[in-house]
C-alpha positions in Angstrom: -9.7 14.4 8.9 -7.2 14.3 6.0 -3.7 13.3 7.0 -0.7 13.7 4.7 2.4 11.8 5.6 5.6 12.7 3.7 8.8 10.7 3.5 12.0 10.4 1.6 13.8 13.7 2.3 17.4 14.0 3.3 20.9 15.0 2.2 22.6 14.0 -1.0 25.6 15.0 -3.0 25.1 17.1 -6.1 24.2 14.8 -9.0 22.5 12.4 -6.7 18.8 11.2 -6.4 16.0 11.2 -3.9 12.5 10.1 -4.0 9.8 11.8 -2.0 6.5 10.2 -1.1 3.2 11.7 0.2 0.5 9.4 1.4 -3.0 10.9 1.9 -5.6 9.3 4.1 -8.9 10.2 5.8 -11.2 10.7 2.8 -13.4 8.2 1.0 -12.7 9.8 -2.3 -9.3 10.1 -4.1 -7.7 13.5 -4.7 -8.2 15.0 -8.1 -5.0 17.1 -8.0 -1.7 16.3 -6.3 1.5 18.3 -6.4 4.8 19.2 -4.9 6.0 22.7 -4.0 9.2 23.8 -2.4 10.4 26.7 -0.4 14.1 27.7 -0.1 15.3 29.9 2.8 14.3 33.5 2.1 12.2 32.6 -0.9 8.6 32.2 -1.6 7.0 28.7 -2.0 7.1 27.6 -5.6 5.5 25.0 -7.8 7.7 22.0 -8.6 5.3 19.6 -10.3 1.6 18.7 -10.3 -0.4 15.8 -11.6 -4.0 15.1 -12.5 -5.7 12.3 -14.2 -4.7 13.5 -17.6 -1.8 16.0 -17.2 1.5 16.6 -15.5 3.1 20.0 -15.1 6.7 20.7 -14.2 8.6 23.9 -13.4 11.2 24.7 -16.0 13.9 24.4 -13.4 13.2 20.7 -12.9 12.1 19.5 -16.3 13.9 16.4 -17.4 15.3 15.8 -13.9 12.2 15.3 -11.8 9.2 13.0 -12.3 5.9 13.1 -10.5 3.7 10.0 -10.3 0.9 8.5 -8.2 0.1 4.9 -7.1 -2.8 3.0 -8.6 -5.1 4.0 -5.8 -4.3 7.7 -6.5 -3.8 8.4 -2.8 0.0 8.6 -2.8 2.1 11.0 -4.8 5.8 10.5 -5.5 8.5 12.9 -6.7 11.5 11.2 -8.2 14.4 13.7 -8.2 17.5 12.9 -10.3 20.5 14.9 -11.1 20.0 17.0 -8.0 21.7 20.4 -7.8 22.5 22.6 -4.8 19.8 25.1 -5.9 17.2 22.3 -5.4 17.8 22.6 -1.6 14.5 23.5 0.0 11.7 22.2 2.1 9.4 20.3 -0.2 5.6 20.2 0.5 3.0 18.0 -1.0 -0.4 19.5 -1.8 -3.6 17.5 -2.3 -6.9 18.8 -3.6 -10.2 17.2 -3.7 -13.2 17.6 -6.0 -15.1 19.5 -3.3 -12.4 22.2 -3.4 -10.9 21.3 -0.1 -7.1 21.2 -0.2 -4.3 20.3 2.2 -0.6 20.7 2.7 1.8 18.1 3.9 4.2 18.9 6.8 7.2 19.4 4.6 10.4 17.4 3.9 13.9 18.9 4.0 15.9 18.2 0.9 19.6 19.3 1.1 21.9 19.0 -1.9 25.6 19.3 -1.1 28.0 20.7 -3.6 
């Protein structure tokens, strides 16, 4: 059974930084797609950033401020968030997809940016 463990959320002042991590375990193969999404109160879940072996994609709202990366084993995905803004406040979810089309969501990490 796949398990996703997120860490790194919290509260920070506007302009500050946080780093989210999502570690995947329970499969003998590495994910082929990993990403971060977020959901603010009263809003739909939206893409933040995704990463595959040859491409990264960012939402326009976070380009130049957030960086997505993985570890060498490709089983942990990170989201480095710099220059945080109050509008970045949301619950952040990692998403992991495997080559057999199975996909999983992390439990969510609260990120609160104080103005």
